[in-house]
C-alpha positions as CSV (number, residue, x, y, z in Angstrom):
1,M,12.8,15.8,19.8
2,S,16.2,14.2,19.1
3,H,19.1,14.0,21.4
4,S,22.8,13.4,20.5
5,N,22.6,9.9,21.9
6,N,20.1,8.9,19.2
7,T,17.1,8.8,21.6
8,D,13.7,10.2,20.6
9,V,10.9,11.0,23.0
10,E,7.4,9.9,22.0
11,Y,4.2,11.2,23.7
12,L,0.7,9.8,24.0
13,T,-2.2,11.7,25.5
14,I,-5.4,9.9,26.7
15,L,-8.5,12.1,27.0
16,A,-11.2,10.8,29.4
17,A,-14.1,12.0,31.5
18,T,-12.2,11.3,34.7
19,S,-8.6,10.8,35.7
20,A,-9.5,7.3,36.9
21,E,-10.7,6.4,33.4
22,A,-7.6,7.8,31.8
23,M,-5.3,5.8,34.1
24,E,-7.5,2.6,33.6
25,Q,-6.8,3.0,29.9
26,F,-3.1,3.3,30.6
27,S,-3.3,-0.1,32.3
28,K,-5.6,-1.8,29.8
29,R,-3.4,-0.8,26.9
30,G,-0.3,-2.1,28.6
31,L,1.5,1.2,28.2
32,A,3.9,0.6,31.1
33,A,5.2,-2.6,29.4
34,E,5.8,-0.5,26.3
35,G,8.0,1.9,28.3
36,Y,5.6,4.8,28.8
37,S,5.4,6.7,32.1
38,I,3.4,9.7,33.2
39,A,4.8,13.0,31.7
40,G,3.2,15.5,34.1
41,R,0.1,16.4,35.9
42,V,-3.3,14.9,35.0
43,G,-5.9,17.6,34.7
44,R,-8.8,19.1,32.9
45,H,-8.1,20.4,29.4
46,R,-9.9,22.1,26.6
47,V,-8.7,21.0,23.1
48,A,-8.6,23.4,20.1
49,V,-7.2,22.6,16.7
50,V,-5.8,25.3,14.5
51,T,-6.0,24.9,10.8
52,D,-5.2,27.7,8.3
53,G,-5.3,30.2,11.1
54,R,-8.7,29.2,12.4
55,S,-9.2,27.7,15.8
56,T,-11.9,25.0,16.4
57,E,-12.9,23.7,19.9
58,M,-12.9,19.9,19.6
59,L,-14.7,19.0,22.8
60,G,-17.7,20.6,24.3
61,D,-16.9,20.0,27.9
62,A,-13.4,20.0,29.3
63,M,-11.9,16.5,29.5
64,V,-9.2,15.1,31.7
65,A,-5.9,14.7,29.8
66,A,-3.2,12.3,30.9
67,T,0.1,12.5,28.9
68,F,2.6,9.8,28.9
69,R,6.1,9.7,27.4
70,R,8.7,7.1,26.4
71,A,12.2,7.3,25.1
72,T,12.8,5.3,21.9
73,R,16.2,4.5,20.3
74,T,16.7,5.5,16.7
């Protein structure tokens, strides 16, 4: 996603069994120091990948997804 001021937005999603584990990874990876912040609600997700019109469920049980975003200058 590009903006007229040459800023792009980058997203990173962490999947974990619990929201506490996802947020612990955020801290352990030092993502705040890299400019990331939470992009929305943390919650249970099912993940499907679509290739050539076919959908495949990637995880057996729903996992918690925490998505983070940061703005980068280009």
